[in-house]
N, C-alpha and C positions, 0 to 999 in steps of 0.2 A: 217767595214774597207773600204768597197767600197763607202759608203756615205761620209766618211772623205776625201777621194781622189777626189771625184766629187765636194765636197764643196770647196775644196782648189784650184782645177784647174778652176772652175768657177769664183772664187773670183780673181784669178791671172789674168784671161782673162778680166774680166771686168776692173781691175785696169789698165791693158795694154791699153784696147781699149780708156778708159776715158782720160789717161794721153796723148795718141798719138793724140787724137782729139783736146784737149783743150790746149796743150803745145805751147807756142809761138814760132815762127819761130826761129830755130837756123842757124848757118852759114852754108853755102854749103861747100862740101868738106868732106875729110875723118874724120876730127876732129869733125865736126858738126854731121855727121852721126853716129860716134860711141858714141858721147854724147848723141844723141837721143835714141839709143838703151839701153844705160846704165841706163838712166833716166827711160824710160818705163819699163825696166826689174826690177828695183829695186823698182819702184812705185807698179808694180804689185805683187812683192813679198810681200811688205808690206800689201797690201790689202788682199792677200792670207793668211798672218799670221793672220790678224785680223779675217777672216772667219774660220780659223782652231781654234784659240782659242775660238771664240764664240761657235763654234760646240762642243769643248772639255768641256766648262764650262757648256753648256746645258745638256750634258751627265753626268757630274759629280752631277749636281743638280737632275737628274732623279734617280741616283743611290743611293743618300744619303736619309736617312728616312726624312720624312716631318718635317720641322721646326728645325731640328738639324743640326747645322753648316752650314746652307744655305748662312749666311751672310759672312762665312769665305770662301766659295767656290767661291761666286761672286766677293769677294775682291781680291782673288788670281787670278781669272781669269782677272779681270781688271789689276792688277799689271803685269800679264804676256803679256796682249795686248799691254800695254804701254810700256813695256821693250823691247819685241821683234820687234813689228812692228814700234815703235817710232824710234828705232836705224836704221832701215833699210830705213824708211821714211827720217830721217836725213841725211842718206848718199845719197839719191836721191836729196834731197835739195842742199847739197853740190855740188854734180855733176851738177845740173842745174846752179848754181851760178857760177861755174867754167867754164861752157860750152861757146864756142864762140858764139856771137850774129851775127845776120843777119846786114849787114850795113844798116843804115837807109839812106833814099833818103833825100838828102839837100832840105831843104825848100827854096821858092823863097827868103825870106828875108835873108836867110843866104848865098845865092849865089851872090857874087859880081862880076862885070866884071873886067877883068884885066887892 
């Protein structure tokens, strides 16, 4: 049980760190900050769910007898991964697409004198 919690928390942390490092700049202010934390939290939860389901699939494979139903266990594990973490990752993507963007600096060709 302790290993399950450690795997899930480690994967959650890895997901949050990766997204916070590589996420493009969002707008300053409360809306951009809230969107940043929502996106990081949902992405970390998606990676944590992947780690959780991989661990549970491996444990189920260890408990089944050799060769019997191993294909079904792997297929069920992949289905669970895609269903659970895919839904949460989709919500993170929606939050990212709806988040306010950092205003881009006008390039010299776009800047016209009055």
